[in-house]
MITOR-382486 format. One record per atom (N, C-alpha, C): x, y, z; residue number from 1; residue in three letters; atom name. Coordinates in nm, 3 decimals. Atoms other than C-alpha are relative to their C-alpha. Layout:
(node (X Y Z) NUM 'ALA' 'CA')
...
This chain:
(node (0.136 -0.037 -0.031) 1 'MET' 'N')
(node (-1.507 -0.661 -4.694) 1 'MET' 'CA')
(node (-0.018 0.025 0.149) 1 'MET' 'C')
(node (0.009 -0.016 -0.145) 2 'VAL' 'N')
(node (-1.478 -0.707 -4.318) 2 'VAL' 'CA')
(node (0.070 0.128 0.042) 2 'VAL' 'C')
(node (-0.076 -0.121 -0.033) 3 'LYS' 'N')
(node (-1.216 -0.433 -4.305) 3 'LYS' 'CA')
(node (-0.082 0.125 -0.036) 3 'LYS' 'C')
(node (0.084 -0.112 0.042) 4 'GLY' 'N')
(node (-1.451 -0.199 -4.493) 4 'GLY' 'CA')
(node (-0.115 0.024 0.097) 4 'GLY' 'C')
(node (0.109 -0.015 -0.098) 5 'LEU' 'N')
(node (-1.737 -0.269 -4.250) 5 'LEU' 'CA')
(node (0.052 0.055 0.132) 5 'LEU' 'C')
(node (-0.058 -0.053 -0.123) 6 'LEU' 'N')
(node (-1.508 -0.206 -3.955) 6 'LEU' 'CA')
(node (0.032 0.149 -0.013) 6 'LEU' 'C')
(node (-0.030 -0.141 0.024) 7 'MET' 'N')
(node (-1.394 0.124 -4.104) 7 'MET' 'CA')
(node (-0.128 0.083 -0.001) 7 'MET' 'C')
(node (0.129 -0.068 0.002) 8 'LEU' 'N')
(node (-1.755 0.222 -4.168) 8 'LEU' 'CA')
(node (-0.055 0.016 0.142) 8 'LEU' 'C')
(node (0.045 -0.006 -0.139) 9 'GLY' 'N')
(node (-1.845 0.137 -3.808) 9 'GLY' 'CA')
(node (0.080 0.099 0.083) 9 'GLY' 'C')
(node (-0.084 -0.096 -0.073) 10 'MET' 'N')
(node (-1.550 0.335 -3.675) 10 'MET' 'CA')
(node (-0.033 0.143 -0.040) 10 'MET' 'C')
(node (0.039 -0.134 0.045) 11 'GLY' 'N')
(node (-1.652 0.633 -3.887) 11 'GLY' 'CA')
(node (-0.131 0.044 0.062) 11 'GLY' 'C')
(node (0.128 -0.033 -0.062) 12 'ALA' 'N')
(node (-2.007 0.618 -3.757) 12 'ALA' 'CA')
(node (0.017 0.029 0.149) 12 'ALA' 'C')
(node (-0.026 -0.023 -0.142) 13 'ALA' 'N')
(node (-1.877 0.594 -3.401) 13 'ALA' 'CA')
(node (0.067 0.135 0.022) 13 'ALA' 'C')
(node (-0.067 -0.129 -0.011) 14 'ALA' 'N')
(node (-1.651 0.895 -3.456) 14 'ALA' 'CA')
(node (-0.098 0.115 -0.019) 14 'ALA' 'C')
(node (0.101 -0.104 0.023) 15 'ILE' 'N')
(node (-1.940 1.100 -3.594) 15 'ILE' 'CA')
(node (-0.093 0.010 0.121) 15 'ILE' 'C')
(node (0.086 0.000 -0.119) 16 'GLY' 'N')
(node (-2.159 0.997 -3.299) 16 'GLY' 'CA')
(node (0.068 0.066 0.118) 16 'GLY' 'C')
(node (-0.074 -0.061 -0.110) 17 'ALA' 'N')
(node (-1.888 1.094 -3.051) 17 'ALA' 'CA')
(node (0.013 0.151 -0.020) 17 'ALA' 'C')
(node (-0.011 -0.144 0.028) 18 'ALA' 'N')
(node (-1.838 1.432 -3.222) 18 'ALA' 'CA')
(node (-0.131 0.071 0.028) 18 'ALA' 'C')
(node (0.132 -0.059 -0.028) 19 'ARG' 'N')
(node (-2.213 1.502 -3.207) 19 'ARG' 'CA')
(node (-0.026 0.006 0.150) 19 'ARG' 'C')
(node (0.022 0.002 -0.145) 20 'PHE' 'N')
(node (-2.226 1.399 -2.841) 20 'PHE' 'CA')
(node (0.078 0.111 0.068) 20 'PHE' 'C')
(node (-0.083 -0.101 -0.065) 21 'PHE' 'N')
(node (-1.937 1.625 -2.742) 21 'PHE' 'CA')
(node (-0.043 0.141 -0.038) 21 'PHE' 'C')
(node (0.045 -0.134 0.038) 22 'SER' 'N')
(node (-2.063 1.923 -2.942) 22 'SER' 'CA')
(node (-0.130 0.036 0.071) 22 'SER' 'C')
(node (0.124 -0.025 -0.074) 23 'THR' 'N')
(node (-2.407 1.887 -2.781) 23 'THR' 'CA')
(node (0.030 0.026 0.147) 23 'THR' 'C')
(node (-0.035 -0.019 -0.140) 24 'ALA' 'N')
(node (-2.252 1.855 -2.434) 24 'ALA' 'CA')
(node (0.063 0.137 0.024) 24 'ALA' 'C')
(node (-0.064 -0.131 -0.013) 25 'ILE' 'N')
(node (-2.040 2.166 -2.489) 25 'ILE' 'CA')
(node (-0.104 0.111 -0.012) 25 'ILE' 'C')
(node (0.105 -0.101 0.018) 26 'ARG' 'N')
(node (-2.341 2.365 -2.615) 26 'ARG' 'CA')
(node (-0.089 0.009 0.123) 26 'ARG' 'C')
(node (0.085 0.000 -0.119) 27 'GLU' 'N')
(node (-2.555 2.260 -2.317) 27 'GLU' 'CA')
(node (0.072 0.060 0.121) 27 'GLU' 'C')
(node (-0.077 -0.056 -0.112) 28 'GLU' 'N')
(node (-2.277 2.349 -2.071) 28 'GLU' 'CA')
(node (0.011 0.151 -0.013) 28 'GLU' 'C')
(node (-0.004 -0.145 0.021) 29 'ARG' 'N')
(node (-2.242 2.695 -2.227) 29 'ARG' 'CA')
(node (-0.134 0.064 0.034) 29 'ARG' 'C')
(node (0.132 -0.053 -0.032) 30 'GLN' 'N')
(node (-2.618 2.748 -2.202) 30 'GLN' 'CA')
(node (-0.024 0.000 0.150) 30 'GLN' 'C')
(node (0.017 0.008 -0.145) 31 'ARG' 'N')
(node (-2.615 2.634 -1.839) 31 'ARG' 'CA')
(node (0.079 0.112 0.069) 31 'ARG' 'C')
(node (-0.083 -0.104 -0.062) 32 'ARG' 'N')
(node (-2.330 2.871 -1.752) 32 'ARG' 'CA')
(node (-0.055 0.139 -0.028) 32 'ARG' 'C')
(node (0.060 -0.129 0.032) 33 'ASP' 'N')
(node (-2.493 3.163 -1.936) 33 'ASP' 'CA')
(node (-0.124 0.025 0.084) 33 'ASP' 'C')
(node (0.119 -0.014 -0.084) 34 'GLY' 'N')
(node (-2.819 3.100 -1.751) 34 'GLY' 'CA')
(node (0.035 0.027 0.145) 34 'GLY' 'C')
(node (-0.043 -0.021 -0.138) 35 'LYS' 'N')
(node (-2.640 3.080 -1.418) 35 'LYS' 'CA')
(node (0.056 0.141 0.017) 35 'LYS' 'C')
(node (-0.055 -0.135 -0.007) 36 'ARG' 'N')
(node (-2.450 3.403 -1.492) 36 'ARG' 'CA')
(node (-0.111 0.105 -0.005) 36 'ARG' 'C')
(node (0.112 -0.094 0.010) 37 'HIS' 'N')
(node (-2.770 3.581 -1.597) 37 'HIS' 'CA')
(node (-0.079 0.003 0.129) 37 'HIS' 'C')
(node (0.074 0.007 -0.125) 38 'SER' 'N')
(node (-2.949 3.460 -1.284) 38 'SER' 'CA')
(node (0.077 0.072 0.111) 38 'SER' 'C')
(node (-0.082 -0.065 -0.103) 39 'HIS' 'N')
(node (-2.660 3.579 -1.066) 39 'HIS' 'CA')
(node (-0.003 0.151 -0.016) 39 'HIS' 'C')
(node (0.003 -0.144 0.024) 40 'GLU' 'N')
(node (-2.656 3.923 -1.232) 40 'GLU' 'CA')
(node (-0.134 0.059 0.039) 40 'GLU' 'C')
(node (0.133 -0.048 -0.036) 41 'THR' 'N')
(node (-3.032 3.960 -1.187) 41 'THR' 'CA')
(node (-0.016 0.004 0.151) 41 'THR' 'C')
(node (0.009 0.003 -0.146) 42 'THR' 'N')
(node (-3.014 3.856 -0.821) 42 'THR' 'CA')
(node (0.083 0.111 0.061) 42 'THR' 'C')
(node (-0.086 -0.106 -0.052) 43 'ARG' 'N')
(node (-2.726 4.095 -0.762) 43 'ARG' 'CA')
(node (-0.063 0.136 -0.021) 43 'ARG' 'C')
(node (0.065 -0.127 0.030) 44 'TRP' 'N')
(node (-2.911 4.379 -0.933) 44 'TRP' 'CA')
(node (-0.115 0.026 0.097) 44 'TRP' 'C')
(node (0.113 -0.016 -0.090) 45 'GLU' 'N')
(node (-3.224 4.321 -0.723) 45 'GLU' 'CA')
(node (0.047 0.018 0.144) 45 'GLU' 'C')
(node (-0.053 -0.012 -0.136) 46 'GLY' 'N')
(node (-3.015 4.287 -0.404) 46 'GLY' 'CA')
(node (0.056 0.138 0.028) 46 'GLY' 'C')
(node (-0.053 -0.135 -0.016) 47 'GLU' 'N')
(node (-2.865 4.630 -0.464) 47 'GLU' 'CA')
(node (-0.110 0.105 -0.006) 47 'GLU' 'C')
(node (0.112 -0.095 0.001) 48 'GLY' 'N')
(node (-3.210 4.787 -0.475) 48 'GLY' 'CA')
(node (-0.052 0.030 -0.139) 48 'GLY' 'C')
(node (0.047 -0.023 0.136) 49 'GLY' 'N')
(node (-3.255 4.778 -0.850) 49 'GLY' 'CA')
(node (-0.125 -0.080 -0.027) 49 'GLY' 'C')
(node (0.121 0.069 0.037) 50 'ASN' 'N')
(node (-3.584 4.679 -1.002) 50 'ASN' 'CA')
(node (-0.007 0.000 -0.152) 50 'ASN' 'C')
(node (-0.001 0.000 0.146) 51 'PRO' 'N')
(node (-3.566 4.565 -1.365) 51 'PRO' 'CA')
(node (-0.134 0.036 -0.062) 51 'PRO' 'C')
(node (0.131 -0.031 0.056) 52 'VAL' 'N')
(node (-3.941 4.618 -1.409) 52 'VAL' 'CA')
(node (-0.027 0.150 0.008) 52 'VAL' 'C')
(node (0.025 -0.143 -0.019) 53 'MET' 'N')
(node (-3.966 4.971 -1.266) 53 'MET' 'CA')
(node (0.126 0.062 0.062) 53 'MET' 'C')
(node (-0.123 -0.058 -0.054) 54 'PRO' 'N')
(node (-3.630 5.152 -1.231) 54 'PRO' 'CA')
(node (-0.029 0.111 0.100) 54 'PRO' 'C')
(node (0.017 -0.101 -0.103) 55 'ARG' 'N')
(node (-3.591 5.375 -0.929) 55 'ARG' 'CA')
(node (0.085 0.122 -0.030) 55 'ARG' 'C')
(node (-0.079 -0.122 0.016) 56 'SER' 'N')
(node (-3.472 5.734 -0.930) 56 'SER' 'CA')
(node (0.098 0.010 0.117) 56 'SER' 'C')
(node (-0.099 -0.020 -0.108) 57 'ASP' 'N')
(node (-3.194 5.867 -0.705) 57 'ASP' 'CA')
(node (-0.068 0.025 0.135) 57 'ASP' 'C')
(node (0.071 -0.029 -0.123) 58 'LEU' 'N')
(node (-3.456 5.973 -0.447) 58 'LEU' 'CA')
(node (-0.073 -0.121 0.057) 58 'LEU' 'C')
(node (0.066 0.120 -0.048) 59 'GLY' 'N')
(node (-3.592 5.622 -0.412) 59 'GLY' 'CA')
(node (-0.145 -0.010 -0.042) 59 'GLY' 'C')
(node (0.138 0.005 0.048) 60 'GLU' 'N')
(node (-3.923 5.704 -0.578) 60 'GLU' 'CA')
(node (-0.002 -0.065 -0.136) 60 'GLU' 'C')
(node (0.013 0.061 0.133) 61 'ALA' 'N')
(node (-4.055 5.535 -0.887) 61 'ALA' 'CA')
(node (0.030 0.105 -0.106) 61 'ALA' 'C')
(node (-0.036 -0.095 0.106) 62 'ALA' 'N')
(node (-3.912 5.698 -1.197) 62 'ALA' 'CA')
(node (-0.124 0.040 -0.076) 62 'ALA' 'C')
(node (0.114 -0.049 0.076) 63 'GLY' 'N')
(node (-4.164 5.916 -1.371) 63 'GLY' 'CA')
(node (-0.125 0.019 0.083) 63 'GLY' 'C')
(node (0.118 -0.018 -0.086) 64 'GLY' 'N')
(node (-4.400 5.928 -1.072) 64 'GLY' 'CA')
(node (-0.023 0.145 0.034) 64 'GLY' 'C')
(node (0.034 -0.138 -0.030) 65 'ALA' 'N')
(node (-4.579 6.246 -0.970) 65 'ALA' 'CA')
(node (0.014 0.028 0.147) 65 'ALA' 'C')
């Protein structure tokens, strides 16, 4: 009986550890994706790009009169 309870406890601990590591990996991927997206946006804006209103080759707002 004691051996069965110990095995049950070890199984619960293993499941808890697996959940912890899968959550940590998912959060790290989200953090890296967010950092990459932020870097790409900053780089785009630093090169003169405007994600809200794209510019034409002449430097005027696209579609302007």
